[in-house]
C-alpha positions as CSV (number, residue, x, y, z in Angstrom):
1,M,26.3,-32.4,8.6
2,R,28.8,-29.9,9.6
3,L,29.4,-26.0,9.2
4,F,32.6,-24.6,7.7
5,F,33.0,-21.0,8.8
6,K,34.6,-18.1,6.8
7,K,34.3,-14.6,8.7
8,I,34.7,-11.3,6.7
9,H,35.3,-8.4,9.2
10,K,34.5,-5.8,6.7
11,W,31.1,-6.9,6.4
12,P,28.5,-5.2,8.0
13,K,27.3,-6.6,11.5
14,L,25.3,-9.9,11.7
15,V,25.2,-10.6,8.0
16,W,25.6,-14.2,7.0
17,V,25.4,-16.7,3.7
18,A,25.4,-20.1,3.4
19,S,26.1,-22.2,0.7
20,F,26.2,-25.8,-0.1
21,V,29.3,-26.7,-2.0
22,E,31.3,-29.6,-0.1
23,G,29.3,-29.6,3.1
24,L,27.8,-26.3,4.5
25,E,30.0,-23.4,4.1
26,E,29.0,-20.2,6.2
27,I,30.2,-16.9,5.3
28,T,29.7,-14.5,8.2
29,G,30.1,-10.9,9.2
30,P,31.0,-9.3,12.7
31,F,29.0,-10.3,15.8
32,V,27.5,-13.6,14.4
33,E,27.6,-16.5,17.4
34,T,29.4,-19.6,16.0
35,N,29.3,-23.0,17.4
36,K,29.9,-26.8,16.1
37,D,26.1,-27.5,15.2
38,W,25.0,-23.8,14.5
39,C,25.3,-20.1,14.3
40,A,22.9,-17.3,14.9
41,E,22.3,-13.6,14.7
42,T,19.5,-14.0,17.4
43,V,18.3,-14.2,20.7
44,W,15.4,-16.6,21.7
45,A,13.2,-17.3,24.9
46,D,15.0,-20.4,25.9
47,D,18.5,-21.9,27.1
48,Y,21.3,-20.2,24.9
49,K,23.6,-23.3,25.5
50,K,21.4,-25.8,24.0
51,G,20.8,-23.7,20.8
52,D,17.4,-24.8,20.4
53,F,16.5,-21.5,18.4
54,D,14.7,-24.2,15.8
55,R,12.5,-25.5,18.4
56,T,10.5,-22.3,19.0
57,D,8.5,-19.1,17.6
58,L,10.0,-16.8,20.4
59,I,12.9,-15.9,18.4
60,F,14.2,-12.5,17.4
61,G,17.1,-12.7,14.3
62,S,17.9,-16.0,12.3
63,G,20.2,-18.8,12.3
64,I,21.3,-22.3,11.0
65,R,20.8,-25.4,13.3
66,C,22.4,-28.7,12.3
67,R,20.8,-32.0,13.7
68,N,22.2,-35.2,12.3
69,E,22.0,-35.2,8.6
70,T,19.9,-32.2,8.3
71,V,19.8,-28.5,8.6
72,M,17.5,-26.0,9.9
73,F,17.7,-22.4,8.4
74,V,15.5,-20.8,11.0
75,S,14.0,-17.2,10.1
76,S,12.8,-14.5,12.7
77,G,9.6,-15.2,14.5
78,T,8.8,-11.6,13.4
79,V,7.7,-10.8,10.1
80,L,10.0,-7.7,9.7
81,D,12.9,-10.0,8.8
82,R,13.3,-12.7,6.3
83,L,15.7,-15.3,4.5
84,F,16.4,-15.2,1.0
85,Y,17.8,-18.1,-0.9
86,S,18.4,-19.3,-4.7
87,K,20.1,-22.1,-6.5
88,V,22.7,-21.0,-9.3
89,G,23.9,-24.2,-10.9
90,D,24.4,-26.9,-8.8
91,I,25.0,-24.5,-5.5
92,W,22.1,-23.2,-3.1
93,Y,22.9,-20.2,-1.3
94,L,20.9,-18.7,1.4
95,S,21.2,-15.8,3.5
96,N,19.8,-13.3,6.0
97,S,20.7,-10.4,3.8
98,L,20.0,-10.1,0.0
99,P,22.5,-7.6,-0.8
100,G,24.6,-10.5,1.0
101,L,22.9,-13.0,-1.5
102,L,23.5,-11.1,-4.2
103,A,26.8,-10.7,-3.8
104,C,27.9,-14.2,-3.2
105,A,25.5,-16.0,-5.7
106,K,26.6,-13.3,-8.4
107,I,22.9,-12.4,-9.1
108,S,21.7,-9.1,-10.1
109,L,18.5,-7.2,-9.8
110,K,16.8,-6.0,-12.8
111,T,16.8,-2.5,-13.5
112,N,13.7,-2.5,-15.4
113,Y,11.5,-4.3,-12.7
114,L,9.8,-1.6,-10.4
115,D,7.8,-3.4,-7.7
116,Y,10.6,-4.7,-5.6
117,H,9.7,-2.4,-2.8
118,N,5.6,-3.5,-3.6
119,D,6.8,-7.3,-3.3
120,I,8.8,-6.8,0.2
121,R,5.8,-5.0,1.6
122,S,3.6,-7.6,0.7
123,I,4.1,-9.3,3.8
124,E,1.4,-6.8,5.0
125,K,-1.3,-9.1,3.4
126,G,-0.4,-11.8,5.9
127,L,1.9,-14.9,5.6
128,K,-0.4,-16.9,2.9
129,K,-0.3,-13.8,0.6
130,Y,3.1,-12.0,0.6
131,Q,5.3,-12.4,-2.7
132,R,7.7,-15.3,-2.7
133,V,10.0,-14.7,-5.5
134,L,12.0,-11.8,-6.6
135,P,12.9,-11.4,-10.3
136,G,16.7,-11.5,-10.8
137,F,19.5,-12.5,-13.1
138,P,20.7,-15.3,-14.0
139,E,18.4,-16.6,-11.2
140,N,15.3,-15.4,-9.4
141,I,15.6,-15.0,-5.5
142,N,13.2,-16.7,-3.2
143,L,12.4,-15.5,0.1
144,I,10.5,-16.6,3.2
145,S,9.2,-15.1,6.2
146,F,8.5,-16.5,9.8
147,N,8.7,-20.4,8.7
148,N,11.9,-22.1,8.5
149,L,13.8,-24.2,5.8
150,L,14.8,-27.8,6.3
151,Y,17.7,-29.0,4.2
152,D,17.9,-32.8,4.1
153,G,21.0,-33.1,1.6
154,N,18.9,-33.2,-1.5
155,C,16.3,-30.4,-1.1
156,L,14.9,-27.3,0.8
157,K,11.3,-28.0,2.3
158,E,9.5,-25.3,4.2
159,L,8.3,-26.0,7.8
160,D,5.8,-24.1,10.0
161,K,7.5,-23.0,13.4
162,P,6.4,-24.5,16.2
163,D,3.6,-22.9,18.6
164,T,4.9,-22.6,22.1
165,A,1.9,-20.6,23.2
166,P,-0.7,-22.0,25.7
167,N,-4.4,-21.4,25.4
168,F,-4.9,-18.1,26.3
169,D,-8.2,-18.9,28.3
170,T,-7.9,-15.9,30.6
171,F,-6.2,-12.8,30.6
172,K,-4.0,-13.7,33.3
173,T,-2.4,-16.7,31.3
174,Y,-1.6,-14.5,28.4
175,L,0.0,-11.9,30.6
176,N,1.9,-14.7,32.3
177,F,3.1,-15.8,29.1
178,L,4.4,-12.5,28.2
179,I,6.2,-12.2,31.6
180,N,7.6,-15.7,31.2
181,S,8.8,-15.0,27.8
182,A,10.5,-11.8,28.7
183,N,12.1,-13.5,31.5
184,R,13.5,-16.3,29.4
185,L,14.4,-14.0,26.9
186,Q,16.6,-12.0,29.4
187,Q,18.7,-15.2,30.6
188,N,19.6,-16.0,26.8
189,F,20.9,-12.8,25.7
190,N,22.6,-12.1,28.9
191,D,24.0,-15.8,29.2
192,P,27.8,-15.6,29.8
193,A,28.3,-18.3,27.0
194,R,28.0,-15.6,24.4
195,K,30.7,-13.9,22.9
196,N,29.4,-10.6,21.8
197,T,27.5,-8.4,24.8
198,I,23.8,-7.5,24.0
199,R,21.8,-4.6,25.6
200,P,18.2,-3.9,25.4
201,L,16.4,-0.7,24.3
202,A,12.9,0.2,24.3
203,C,11.3,3.0,22.3
204,L,8.5,4.8,23.8
205,S,5.9,7.3,22.4
206,S,2.6,9.2,23.7
207,G,0.7,6.2,22.4
208,Y,-0.1,2.8,23.9
209,D,1.5,0.1,21.8
210,S,4.9,1.1,22.5
211,P,4.4,1.7,26.1
212,T,2.9,-1.8,26.6
213,T,5.9,-3.1,25.0
214,A,8.3,-1.2,27.4
215,I,6.1,-2.6,30.4
216,I,6.7,-6.2,29.0
217,V,10.6,-5.8,28.5
218,K,11.2,-4.2,31.7
219,Y,10.6,-8.2,32.6
220,A,13.8,-8.8,30.2
221,G,15.8,-6.3,32.0
222,C,15.3,-3.3,30.0
223,K,16.0,0.0,31.8
224,E,16.6,2.2,29.1
225,T,14.2,4.0,26.6
226,V,14.5,6.6,23.7
227,T,11.7,8.9,22.4
228,I,11.0,11.7,19.8
229,K,9.3,14.6,21.2
230,D,7.7,15.9,18.0
231,T,5.1,14.0,15.6
232,A,5.2,13.3,12.0
233,S,2.0,15.2,11.6
234,I,1.7,18.4,10.3
235,L,0.3,19.6,13.7
236,K,3.1,20.5,16.0
237,T,2.1,18.5,18.8
238,S,4.3,16.3,21.4
239,D,4.8,12.6,20.9
240,S,7.1,12.4,23.7
241,G,7.1,9.0,26.0
242,F,9.4,11.1,28.6
243,D,6.7,11.2,31.2
244,I,5.5,7.5,30.4
245,A,9.1,6.2,31.1
246,K,9.2,8.6,34.3
247,T,5.9,6.6,35.5
248,L,7.5,3.1,34.5
249,K,11.0,4.3,36.3
250,M,13.1,3.6,33.2
251,K,15.7,6.0,31.6
252,C,14.7,7.9,28.7
253,K,16.6,10.1,26.3
254,T,14.9,12.3,24.1
255,Y,15.5,13.3,20.4
256,K,14.2,15.7,17.8
257,R,12.8,14.6,14.5
258,A,15.0,16.6,11.7
259,P,16.0,15.6,8.2
260,D,19.6,16.9,9.2
261,R,19.7,14.1,12.1
262,Y,19.1,11.0,9.9
263,K,22.0,8.6,9.9
264,N,22.7,6.3,6.9
265,E,19.7,7.8,4.9
266,I,20.8,5.7,1.8
267,A,21.0,2.7,3.4
268,F,17.2,3.2,4.7
269,W,16.1,4.2,1.0
270,A,18.2,0.7,-0.3
271,A,16.7,-1.4,2.0
272,A,13.1,0.0,2.0
273,G,12.7,1.8,-1.2
274,V,11.1,4.3,1.0
275,D,11.5,6.7,3.7
276,L,9.7,5.0,6.5
277,D,11.5,4.6,9.8
278,L,14.1,7.0,8.9
279,N,13.2,8.3,12.3
280,L,14.7,5.3,14.0
281,S,18.2,6.3,12.4
282,V,18.5,9.5,15.0
283,F,18.7,7.2,18.0
284,D,22.1,6.0,19.6
285,Y,22.0,2.3,19.8
286,P,24.3,0.7,22.7
287,A,27.2,-1.3,21.4
288,P,28.3,-3.7,20.4
289,L,24.9,-5.2,19.9
290,C,21.2,-3.7,20.8
291,L,18.3,-5.4,21.0
292,F,15.5,-2.9,20.2
293,F,12.0,-3.2,20.9
294,T,9.2,-1.1,19.8
295,G,5.3,-0.9,19.1
296,F,3.7,-0.5,15.8
297,N,0.1,0.2,14.4
298,G,-1.5,-1.0,17.7
299,D,-4.3,1.4,17.5
300,R,-5.2,0.2,14.0
301,L,-4.8,-3.5,14.9
302,W,-6.7,-3.2,18.1
303,N,-9.4,-0.7,17.1
304,R,-12.8,-1.9,18.4
305,Q,-14.5,-0.5,15.4
306,P,-15.2,-2.9,12.6
307,H,-12.1,-2.8,10.3
308,S,-10.1,-4.9,7.9
309,V,-6.5,-5.9,9.0
């Protein structure tokens, strides 16, 4: 199985759409790494040159990996990203971008369907309960989070991601796993074989989930952080992580949360259907590509009081 590439420079960064016509045709936007046997908009905790991102769960981003007569479509190791796919006539289309899939497959969303937002957010129910199909015309759109898709020349098959974690018998084992993963991640995104430069950036608040993340990604070579000084609460208190960054000996740039500072607000509404995470648009991200780390809902997830997650 071979990959045939077509790059469209006017497309957004990192978008790709694959279709099975004669062979596997791959249409990409800027900054997608391409190779004879694979393409990717991803970093992973392993040797970049081997391109074995289909053999790990420690992956941020997505990609396509050809091996012999099979193709693996690899989704992100997080549940905040997903792959979309649909069959129109005899042609399969797969993409890391819903707009990209709709444009290339000539599928339309239904204007009278009001639950797209709820369908996307259903991932909060877990990997076994999220909505797998979005209504479309003339065909529906399938989506997959975390797991991979294998194409054997005839059909697509969902496969579990490999589990690369050891048994966490002690906290030291767990900590070493995090540190070693961060070290390997740094080696991957700094590999000189990459065509595109990637710079890491961490977000800090006064909570403890994002500082914990920042401590870990220091081992991935992250030295820069950003923070928002004011909270989203009605109470005008500070949520700044500036002092934490100072303690961690990391650079920190402070921003203010304000509607007139939001960038690309329409794109956020179009992608999410709500105004959540608009605050992330106030940051200045390193160019050309940024690997962004943050923490979210750590207080809710690790609360010691009995609760349902």
